[in-house]
Gaussian input, Z-matrix of N, CA and C with variables (Angstrom, degrees):
# hf/3-21g

backbone

0 1
 N
 C     1     B1
 C     2     B2     1     A1
 N     3     B3     2     A2     1     D1
 C     4     B4     3     A3     2     D2
 C     5     B5     4     A4     3     D3
 N     6     B6     5     A5     4     D4
 C     7     B7     6     A6     5     D5
 C     8     B8     7     A7     6     D6
 N     9     B9     8     A8     7     D7
 C    10    B10     9     A9     8     D8
 C    11    B11    10    A10     9     D9
 N    12    B12    11    A11    10    D10
 C    13    B13    12    A12    11    D11
 C    14    B14    13    A13    12    D12
 N    15    B15    14    A14    13    D13
 C    16    B16    15    A15    14    D14
 C    17    B17    16    A16    15    D15
 N    18    B18    17    A17    16    D16
 C    19    B19    18    A18    17    D17
 C    20    B20    19    A19    18    D18
 N    21    B21    20    A20    19    D19
 C    22    B22    21    A21    20    D20
 C    23    B23    22    A22    21    D21
 N    24    B24    23    A23    22    D22
 C    25    B25    24    A24    23    D23
 C    26    B26    25    A25    24    D24
 N    27    B27    26    A26    25    D25
 C    28    B28    27    A27    26    D26
 C    29    B29    28    A28    27    D27
 N    30    B30    29    A29    28    D28
 C    31    B31    30    A30    29    D29
 C    32    B32    31    A31    30    D30
 N    33    B33    32    A32    31    D31
 C    34    B34    33    A33    32    D32
 C    35    B35    34    A34    33    D33
 N    36    B36    35    A35    34    D34
 C    37    B37    36    A36    35    D35
 C    38    B38    37    A37    36    D36
 N    39    B39    38    A38    37    D37
 C    40    B40    39    A39    38    D38
 C    41    B41    40    A40    39    D39
 N    42    B42    41    A41    40    D40
 C    43    B43    42    A42    41    D41
 C    44    B44    43    A43    42    D42
 N    45    B45    44    A44    43    D43
 C    46    B46    45    A45    44    D44
 C    47    B47    46    A46    45    D45
 N    48    B48    47    A47    46    D46
 C    49    B49    48    A48    47    D47
 C    50    B50    49    A49    48    D48
 N    51    B51    50    A50    49    D49
 C    52    B52    51    A51    50    D50
 C    53    B53    52    A52    51    D51
 N    54    B54    53    A53    52    D52
 C    55    B55    54    A54    53    D53
 C    56    B56    55    A55    54    D54
 N    57    B57    56    A56    55    D55
 C    58    B58    57    A57    56    D56
 C    59    B59    58    A58    57    D57
 N    60    B60    59    A59    58    D58
 C    61    B61    60    A60    59    D59
 C    62    B62    61    A61    60    D60
 N    63    B63    62    A62    61    D61
 C    64    B64    63    A63    62    D62
 C    65    B65    64    A64    63    D63
 N    66    B66    65    A65    64    D64
 C    67    B67    66    A66    65    D65
 C    68    B68    67    A67    66    D66
 N    69    B69    68    A68    67    D67
 C    70    B70    69    A69    68    D68
 C    71    B71    70    A70    69    D69
 N    72    B72    71    A71    70    D70
 C    73    B73    72    A72    71    D71
 C    74    B74    73    A73    72    D72
 N    75    B75    74    A74    73    D73
 C    76    B76    75    A75    74    D74
 C    77    B77    76    A76    75    D75
 N    78    B78    77    A77    76    D76
 C    79    B79    78    A78    77    D77
 C    80    B80    79    A79    78    D78
 N    81    B81    80    A80    79    D79
 C    82    B82    81    A81    80    D80
 C    83    B83    82    A82    81    D81
 N    84    B84    83    A83    82    D82
 C    85    B85    84    A84    83    D83
 C    86    B86    85    A85    84    D84
 N    87    B87    86    A86    85    D85
 C    88    B88    87    A87    86    D86
 C    89    B89    88    A88    87    D87
 N    90    B90    89    A89    88    D88
 C    91    B91    90    A90    89    D89
 C    92    B92    91    A91    90    D90
 N    93    B93    92    A92    91    D91
 C    94    B94    93    A93    92    D92
 C    95    B95    94    A94    93    D93
 N    96    B96    95    A95    94    D94
 C    97    B97    96    A96    95    D95
 C    98    B98    97    A97    96    D96
 N    99    B99    98    A98    97    D97
 C   100   B100    99    A99    98    D98
 C   101   B101   100   A100    99    D99
 N   102   B102   101   A101   100   D100
 C   103   B103   102   A102   101   D101
 C   104   B104   103   A103   102   D102
 N   105   B105   104   A104   103   D103
 C   106   B106   105   A105   104   D104
 C   107   B107   106   A106   105   D105
 N   108   B108   107   A107   106   D106
 C   109   B109   108   A108   107   D107
 C   110   B110   109   A109   108   D108
 N   111   B111   110   A110   109   D109
 C   112   B112   111   A111   110   D110
 C   113   B113   112   A112   111   D111
 N   114   B114   113   A113   112   D112
 C   115   B115   114   A114   113   D113
 C   116   B116   115   A115   114   D114
 N   117   B117   116   A116   115   D115
 C   118   B118   117   A117   116   D116
 C   119   B119   118   A118   117   D117
 N   120   B120   119   A119   118   D118
 C   121   B121   120   A120   119   D119
 C   122   B122   121   A121   120   D120
 N   123   B123   122   A122   121   D121
 C   124   B124   123   A123   122   D122
 C   125   B125   124   A124   123   D123
 N   126   B126   125   A125   124   D124
 C   127   B127   126   A126   125   D125
 C   128   B128   127   A127   126   D126
 N   129   B129   128   A128   127   D127
 C   130   B130   129   A129   128   D128
 C   131   B131   130   A130   129   D129
 N   132   B132   131   A131   130   D130
 C   133   B133   132   A132   131   D131
 C   134   B134   133   A133   132   D132
 N   135   B135   134   A134   133   D133
 C   136   B136   135   A135   134   D134
 C   137   B137   136   A136   135   D135
 N   138   B138   137   A137   136   D136
 C   139   B139   138   A138   137   D137
 C   140   B140   139   A139   138   D138
 N   141   B141   140   A140   139   D139
 C   142   B142   141   A141   140   D140
 C   143   B143   142   A142   141   D141
 N   144   B144   143   A143   142   D142
 C   145   B145   144   A144   143   D143
 C   146   B146   145   A145   144   D144
 N   147   B147   146   A146   145   D145
 C   148   B148   147   A147   146   D146
 C   149   B149   148   A148   147   D147
 N   150   B150   149   A149   148   D148
 C   151   B151   150   A150   149   D149
 C   152   B152   151   A151   150   D150
 N   153   B153   152   A152   151   D151
 C   154   B154   153   A153   152   D152
 C   155   B155   154   A154   153   D153
 N   156   B156   155   A155   154   D154
 C   157   B157   156   A156   155   D155
 C   158   B158   157   A157   156   D156
 N   159   B159   158   A158   157   D157
 C   160   B160   159   A159   158   D158
 C   161   B161   160   A160   159   D159
 N   162   B162   161   A161   160   D160
 C   163   B163   162   A162   161   D161
 C   164   B164   163   A163   162   D162
 N   165   B165   164   A164   163   D163
 C   166   B166   165   A165   164   D164
 C   167   B167   166   A166   165   D165
 N   168   B168   167   A167   166   D166
 C   169   B169   168   A168   167   D167
 C   170   B170   169   A169   168   D168
 N   171   B171   170   A170   169   D169
 C   172   B172   171   A171   170   D170
 C   173   B173   172   A172   171   D171
 N   174   B174   173   A173   172   D172
 C   175   B175   174   A174   173   D173
 C   176   B176   175   A175   174   D174
 N   177   B177   176   A176   175   D175
 C   178   B178   177   A177   176   D176
 C   179   B179   178   A178   177   D177
 N   180   B180   179   A179   178   D178
 C   181   B181   180   A180   179   D179
 C   182   B182   181   A181   180   D180
 N   183   B183   182   A182   181   D181
 C   184   B184   183   A183   182   D182
 C   185   B185   184   A184   183   D183
 N   186   B186   185   A185   184   D184
 C   187   B187   186   A186   185   D185
 C   188   B188   187   A187   186   D186
 N   189   B189   188   A188   187   D187
 C   190   B190   189   A189   188   D188
 C   191   B191   190   A190   189   D189
 N   192   B192   191   A191   190   D190
 C   193   B193   192   A192   191   D191
 C   194   B194   193   A193   192   D192
 N   195   B195   194   A194   193   D193
 C   196   B196   195   A195   194   D194
 C   197   B197   196   A196   195   D195
 N   198   B198   197   A197   196   D196
 C   199   B199   198   A198   197   D197
 C   200   B200   199   A199   198   D198
 N   201   B201   200   A200   199   D199
 C   202   B202   201   A201   200   D200
 C   203   B203   202   A202   201   D201
 N   204   B204   203   A203   202   D202
 C   205   B205   204   A204   203   D203
 C   206   B206   205   A205   204   D204
 N   207   B207   206   A206   205   D205
 C   208   B208   207   A207   206   D206
 C   209   B209   208   A208   207   D207
 N   210   B210   209   A209   208   D208
 C   211   B211   210   A210   209   D209
 C   212   B212   211   A211   210   D210
 N   213   B213   212   A212   211   D211
 C   214   B214   213   A213   212   D212
 C   215   B215   214   A214   213   D213
 N   216   B216   215   A215   214   D214
 C   217   B217   216   A216   215   D215
 C   218   B218   217   A217   216   D216
 N   219   B219   218   A218   217   D217
 C   220   B220   219   A219   218   D218
 C   221   B221   220   A220   219   D219
 N   222   B222   221   A221   220   D220
 C   223   B223   222   A222   221   D221
 C   224   B224   223   A223   222   D222
 N   225   B225   224   A224   223   D223
 C   226   B226   225   A225   224   D224
 C   227   B227   226   A226   225   D225
 N   228   B228   227   A227   226   D226
 C   229   B229   228   A228   227   D227
 C   230   B230   229   A229   228   D228
 N   231   B231   230   A230   229   D229
 C   232   B232   231   A231   230   D230
 C   233   B233   232   A232   231   D231
 N   234   B234   233   A233   232   D232
 C   235   B235   234   A234   233   D233
 C   236   B236   235   A235   234   D234
 N   237   B237   236   A236   235   D235
 C   238   B238   237   A237   236   D236
 C   239   B239   238   A238   237   D237
 N   240   B240   239   A239   238   D238
 C   241   B241   240   A240   239   D239
 C   242   B242   241   A241   240   D240
 N   243   B243   242   A242   241   D241
 C   244   B244   243   A243   242   D242
 C   245   B245   244   A244   243   D243
 N   246   B246   245   A245   244   D244
 C   247   B247   246   A246   245   D245
 C   248   B248   247   A247   246   D246
 N   249   B249   248   A248   247   D247
 C   250   B250   249   A249   248   D248
 C   251   B251   250   A250   249   D249
 N   252   B252   251   A251   250   D250
 C   253   B253   252   A252   251   D251
 C   254   B254   253   A253   252   D252
 N   255   B255   254   A254   253   D253
 C   256   B256   255   A255   254   D254
 C   257   B257   256   A256   255   D255
 N   258   B258   257   A257   256   D256
 C   259   B259   258   A258   257   D257
 C   260   B260   259   A259   258   D258

   B1=1.4402
   B2=1.5319
   B3=1.3108
   B4=1.4636
   B5=1.5268
   B6=1.3338
   B7=1.4565
   B8=1.5303
   B9=1.3209
   B10=1.4608
   B11=1.5324
   B12=1.3252
   B13=1.4629
   B14=1.5262
   B15=1.3337
   B16=1.4579
   B17=1.5296
   B18=1.3297
   B19=1.4582
   B20=1.5241
   B21=1.3341
   B22=1.4638
   B23=1.5295
   B24=1.3278
   B25=1.4648
   B26=1.5188
   B27=1.3266
   B28=1.4659
   B29=1.5205
   B30=1.3311
   B31=1.4654
   B32=1.5272
   B33=1.3243
   B34=1.4587
   B35=1.5241
   B36=1.3113
   B37=1.4633
   B38=1.5224
   B39=1.3144
   B40=1.4618
   B41=1.5246
   B42=1.3241
   B43=1.4625
   B44=1.5165
   B45=1.3029
   B46=1.4551
   B47=1.5040
   B48=1.3146
   B49=1.4594
   B50=1.5235
   B51=1.3450
   B52=1.4687
   B53=1.5225
   B54=1.3182
   B55=1.4600
   B56=1.5098
   B57=1.3322
   B58=1.4580
   B59=1.5238
   B60=1.3185
   B61=1.4648
   B62=1.5181
   B63=1.3102
   B64=1.4645
   B65=1.5222
   B66=1.3304
   B67=1.4633
   B68=1.5213
   B69=1.3218
   B70=1.4638
   B71=1.5159
   B72=1.3410
   B73=1.4602
   B74=1.5196
   B75=1.3307
   B76=1.4632
   B77=1.5228
   B78=1.3184
   B79=1.4678
   B80=1.5263
   B81=1.3225
   B82=1.4639
   B83=1.5282
   B84=1.3163
   B85=1.4669
   B86=1.5292
   B87=1.3345
   B88=1.4638
   B89=1.5137
   B90=1.3231
   B91=1.4686
   B92=1.5251
   B93=1.3179
   B94=1.4644
   B95=1.5229
   B96=1.3172
   B97=1.4665
   B98=1.5222
   B99=1.3298
   B100=1.4721
   B101=1.5202
   B102=1.3304
   B103=1.4670
   B104=1.5183
   B105=1.3237
   B106=1.4614
   B107=1.5301
   B108=1.3240
   B109=1.4645
   B110=1.5271
   B111=1.3219
   B112=1.4668
   B113=1.5284
   B114=1.3240
   B115=1.4630
   B116=1.5180
   B117=1.3107
   B118=1.4637
   B119=1.5238
   B120=1.3251
   B121=1.4625
   B122=1.5196
   B123=1.3190
   B124=1.4676
   B125=1.5232
   B126=1.3365
   B127=1.4648
   B128=1.5248
   B129=1.3358
   B130=1.4713
   B131=1.5126
   B132=1.3306
   B133=1.4556
   B134=1.5184
   B135=1.3215
   B136=1.4650
   B137=1.5282
   B138=1.3265
   B139=1.4626
   B140=1.5224
   B141=1.3343
   B142=1.4618
   B143=1.5214
   B144=1.3229
   B145=1.4648
   B146=1.5302
   B147=1.3263
   B148=1.4589
   B149=1.5206
   B150=1.3230
   B151=1.4700
   B152=1.5180
   B153=1.3396
   B154=1.4642
   B155=1.5267
   B156=1.3145
   B157=1.4664
   B158=1.5268
   B159=1.3284
   B160=1.4582
   B161=1.5340
   B162=1.3264
   B163=1.4705
   B164=1.5386
   B165=1.3066
   B166=1.4655
   B167=1.5305
   B168=1.3217
   B169=1.4650
   B170=1.5282
   B171=1.3218
   B172=1.4649
   B173=1.5278
   B174=1.3019
   B175=1.4670
   B176=1.5155
   B177=1.3238
   B178=1.4649
   B179=1.5253
   B180=1.3192
   B181=1.4657
   B182=1.5221
   B183=1.3366
   B184=1.4699
   B185=1.5220
   B186=1.3154
   B187=1.4645
   B188=1.5166
   B189=1.3211
   B190=1.4646
   B191=1.5294
   B192=1.3247
   B193=1.4632
   B194=1.5260
   B195=1.3161
   B196=1.4643
   B197=1.5296
   B198=1.3183
   B199=1.4652
   B200=1.5281
   B201=1.3259
   B202=1.4615
   B203=1.5281
   B204=1.3167
   B205=1.4701
   B206=1.5298
   B207=1.3216
   B208=1.4655
   B209=1.5272
   B210=1.3213
   B211=1.4648
   B212=1.5262
   B213=1.3199
   B214=1.4640
   B215=1.5269
   B216=1.3218
   B217=1.4613
   B218=1.5204
   B219=1.3266
   B220=1.4612
   B221=1.5185
   B222=1.3280
   B223=1.4627
   B224=1.5238
   B225=1.3263
   B226=1.4661
   B227=1.5266
   B228=1.3129
   B229=1.4687
   B230=1.5169
   B231=1.3268
   B232=1.4611
   B233=1.5264
   B234=1.3335
   B235=1.4538
   B236=1.5140
   B237=1.3172
   B238=1.4711
   B239=1.5271
   B240=1.3177
   B241=1.4604
   B242=1.5126
   B243=1.3252
   B244=1.4647
   B245=1.5200
   B246=1.3189
   B247=1.4591
   B248=1.5227
   B249=1.3099
   B250=1.4681
   B251=1.5278
   B252=1.3224
   B253=1.4582
   B254=1.5164
   B255=1.3149
   B256=1.4613
   B257=1.5256
   B258=1.3242
   B259=1.4764
   B260=1.4812
   A1=110.66
   A2=116.66
   A3=119.98
   A4=109.71
   A5=116.45
   A6=119.84
   A7=110.42
   A8=117.21
   A9=120.46
   A10=110.61
   A11=116.68
   A12=120.32
   A13=110.79
   A14=116.58
   A15=119.89
   A16=110.88
   A17=116.89
   A18=120.12
   A19=110.96
   A20=116.44
   A21=120.14
   A22=111.08
   A23=116.97
   A24=120.26
   A25=110.69
   A26=116.98
   A27=119.80
   A28=111.08
   A29=117.19
   A30=119.91
   A31=110.82
   A32=116.63
   A33=119.77
   A34=110.68
   A35=116.56
   A36=119.95
   A37=110.81
   A38=117.01
   A39=120.57
   A40=111.23
   A41=116.38
   A42=120.43
   A43=111.11
   A44=117.95
   A45=118.89
   A46=114.51
   A47=117.87
   A48=121.31
   A49=107.64
   A50=118.74
   A51=120.36
   A52=113.49
   A53=118.72
   A54=120.52
   A55=112.48
   A56=116.41
   A57=119.22
   A58=111.59
   A59=116.55
   A60=119.53
   A61=111.55
   A62=116.06
   A63=119.88
   A64=110.83
   A65=116.62
   A66=119.94
   A67=110.50
   A68=116.28
   A69=120.12
   A70=112.49
   A71=115.96
   A72=119.66
   A73=112.02
   A74=116.14
   A75=120.13
   A76=112.01
   A77=116.40
   A78=119.48
   A79=111.22
   A80=116.95
   A81=120.17
   A82=110.70
   A83=116.69
   A84=119.99
   A85=110.50
   A86=115.92
   A87=119.67
   A88=112.78
   A89=117.30
   A90=119.84
   A91=111.51
   A92=116.76
   A93=119.87
   A94=111.12
   A95=116.35
   A96=120.80
   A97=110.92
   A98=117.24
   A99=120.27
   A100=110.60
   A101=117.01
   A102=120.45
   A103=112.18
   A104=116.74
   A105=120.18
   A106=110.86
   A107=116.26
   A108=119.71
   A109=112.12
   A110=116.36
   A111=119.69
   A112=110.83
   A113=116.77
   A114=119.97
   A115=112.21
   A116=116.88
   A117=120.12
   A118=110.55
   A119=116.84
   A120=119.78
   A121=112.24
   A122=116.61
   A123=119.95
   A124=111.26
   A125=116.24
   A126=119.76
   A127=110.28
   A128=116.39
   A129=119.90
   A130=112.23
   A131=117.16
   A132=120.56
   A133=112.11
   A134=116.12
   A135=119.78
   A136=110.97
   A137=117.00
   A138=119.91
   A139=110.80
   A140=117.20
   A141=119.82
   A142=111.17
   A143=116.63
   A144=119.75
   A145=111.33
   A146=115.82
   A147=119.15
   A148=112.37
   A149=117.09
   A150=120.33
   A151=110.22
   A152=117.36
   A153=119.98
   A154=111.25
   A155=116.77
   A156=119.93
   A157=112.14
   A158=116.33
   A159=120.17
   A160=109.47
   A161=117.53
   A162=120.62
   A163=113.99
   A164=117.68
   A165=119.21
   A166=112.25
   A167=117.88
   A168=121.53
   A169=111.91
   A170=117.36
   A171=121.28
   A172=112.18
   A173=118.10
   A174=121.02
   A175=112.30
   A176=116.05
   A177=120.04
   A178=111.46
   A179=116.48
   A180=120.61
   A181=110.19
   A182=116.67
   A183=120.23
   A184=111.61
   A185=116.21
   A186=119.97
   A187=111.09
   A188=116.14
   A189=119.63
   A190=110.87
   A191=117.53
   A192=120.50
   A193=111.33
   A194=117.54
   A195=120.66
   A196=110.67
   A197=117.21
   A198=120.47
   A199=110.48
   A200=117.16
   A201=120.27
   A202=111.59
   A203=116.92
   A204=120.01
   A205=110.50
   A206=117.22
   A207=120.34
   A208=110.85
   A209=117.25
   A210=119.97
   A211=111.29
   A212=116.95
   A213=119.97
   A214=110.18
   A215=117.05
   A216=119.86
   A217=111.12
   A218=116.85
   A219=120.19
   A220=111.73
   A221=116.68
   A222=120.44
   A223=110.69
   A224=117.08
   A225=120.47
   A226=110.75
   A227=117.63
   A228=120.32
   A229=111.17
   A230=117.16
   A231=120.72
   A232=110.08
   A233=116.47
   A234=120.68
   A235=112.23
   A236=116.49
   A237=120.02
   A238=111.31
   A239=115.69
   A240=119.07
   A241=112.09
   A242=116.74
   A243=119.91
   A244=111.37
   A245=116.65
   A246=119.97
   A247=110.63
   A248=117.35
   A249=120.00
   A250=111.68
   A251=117.57
   A252=119.53
   A253=111.74
   A254=115.97
   A255=120.14
   A256=110.85
   A257=117.48
   A258=120.14
   A259=109.36
   D1=-45.81
   D2=-179.54
   D3=-68.35
   D4=-37.95
   D5=179.06
   D6=-61.85
   D7=-41.01
   D8=178.26
   D9=-63.04
   D10=-38.12
   D11=178.07
   D12=-63.55
   D13=-46.43
   D14=179.97
   D15=-63.88
   D16=-37.81
   D17=178.13
   D18=-63.94
   D19=-42.37
   D20=178.61
   D21=-63.69
   D22=-40.04
   D23=179.08
   D24=-66.52
   D25=-40.37
   D26=179.13
   D27=-66.98
   D28=-39.01
   D29=177.51
   D30=-64.45
   D31=-40.18
   D32=178.04
   D33=-64.50
   D34=-35.47
   D35=178.71
   D36=-69.30
   D37=-35.24
   D38=179.57
   D39=-68.06
   D40=-30.18
   D41=-179.52
   D42=-71.14
   D43=-31.14
   D44=178.09
   D45=141.00
   D46=15.58
   D47=177.43
   D48=-109.31
   D49=88.88
   D50=-172.99
   D51=-66.66
   D52=-26.04
   D53=-179.12
   D54=-63.71
   D55=-36.90
   D56=179.65
   D57=-69.74
   D58=-34.24
   D59=176.87
   D60=-64.10
   D61=-41.60
   D62=177.80
   D63=-67.44
   D64=-35.29
   D65=176.60
   D66=-63.00
   D67=-43.82
   D68=178.01
   D69=-63.20
   D70=-40.39
   D71=177.60
   D72=-63.94
   D73=-42.24
   D74=178.03
   D75=-63.57
   D76=-41.10
   D77=177.85
   D78=-65.25
   D79=-40.75
   D80=179.62
   D81=-63.59
   D82=-44.33
   D83=179.05
   D84=-63.52
   D85=-44.61
   D86=-179.61
   D87=-61.95
   D88=-44.29
   D89=179.75
   D90=-66.64
   D91=-35.60
   D92=177.62
   D93=-62.66
   D94=-46.21
   D95=-178.59
   D96=-68.23
   D97=-40.23
   D98=178.14
   D99=-62.82
   D100=-43.91
   D101=179.32
   D102=-62.48
   D103=-42.78
   D104=178.66
   D105=-64.68
   D106=-41.84
   D107=179.02
   D108=-63.07
   D109=-40.71
   D110=178.18
   D111=-65.20
   D112=-40.99
   D113=179.93
   D114=-65.14
   D115=-44.33
   D116=179.73
   D117=-68.21
   D118=-35.69
   D119=176.41
   D120=-62.93
   D121=-41.23
   D122=178.18
   D123=-65.68
   D124=-39.66
   D125=177.98
   D126=-63.57
   D127=-44.86
   D128=179.95
   D129=-62.84
   D130=-41.75
   D131=178.74
   D132=-64.83
   D133=-43.53
   D134=179.51
   D135=-66.99
   D136=-37.27
   D137=178.32
   D138=-65.97
   D139=-42.72
   D140=178.69
   D141=-63.86
   D142=-40.59
   D143=178.24
   D144=-66.19
   D145=-40.93
   D146=178.67
   D147=-64.64
   D148=-40.29
   D149=178.42
   D150=-67.80
   D151=-36.59
   D152=178.68
   D153=-66.75
   D154=-35.20
   D155=-179.59
   D156=-78.17
   D157=-34.01
   D158=-175.84
   D159=-138.83
   D160=80.17
   D161=-175.04
   D162=-61.20
   D163=-27.16
   D164=-178.04
   D165=-70.92
   D166=-17.25
   D167=178.93
   D168=-100.28
   D169=18.51
   D170=-174.89
   D171=-60.32
   D172=-39.67
   D173=-179.19
   D174=-62.82
   D175=-45.81
   D176=179.87
   D177=-66.57
   D178=-39.83
   D179=-179.42
   D180=-66.61
   D181=-42.79
   D182=179.14
   D183=-62.50
   D184=-42.56
   D185=179.59
   D186=-61.76
   D187=-46.88
   D188=179.85
   D189=-64.02
   D190=-39.74
   D191=-179.59
   D192=-65.72
   D193=-39.82
   D194=179.18
   D195=-66.46
   D196=-41.01
   D197=178.50
   D198=-64.15
   D199=-44.28
   D200=179.63
   D201=-65.32
   D202=-40.44
   D203=177.75
   D204=-63.31
   D205=-38.47
   D206=178.39
   D207=-65.68
   D208=-38.12
   D209=177.89
   D210=-65.86
   D211=-39.79
   D212=177.89
   D213=-65.95
   D214=-41.82
   D215=177.93
   D216=-62.60
   D217=-37.65
   D218=177.01
   D219=-62.75
   D220=-43.19
   D221=178.06
   D222=-64.80
   D223=-38.90
   D224=178.82
   D225=-66.07
   D226=-42.12
   D227=178.02
   D228=-65.28
   D229=-35.09
   D230=176.27
   D231=-63.38
   D232=-44.59
   D233=177.87
   D234=-62.65
   D235=-42.32
   D236=177.84
   D237=-65.03
   D238=-39.37
   D239=178.23
   D240=-62.91
   D241=-42.82
   D242=177.10
   D243=-63.23
   D244=-38.41
   D245=178.86
   D246=-64.63
   D247=-43.42
   D248=179.60
   D249=-67.57
   D250=-32.11
   D251=177.48
   D252=-69.65
   D253=-33.13
   D254=-178.44
   D255=-72.75
   D256=-34.40
   D257=-174.88
   D258=-112.04

């Protein structure tokens, strides 16, 4: 559903309505950042809960959480890059 909306906005921008294209770009950037923030928040919460339950495994949990957060940030930057290339 959201993809169809973005496609319609991009088509309208191609026809000659530049404001709609910028609106679509802003929505794409916003959703990308919100999704990344939610993912990193879930990782942080799960890591804190895991460390609270098993303090002796804190090093391993922290390492895994940092790697996962970096992967999510990479995906978010990829999405932002595609959005900037489109607009």
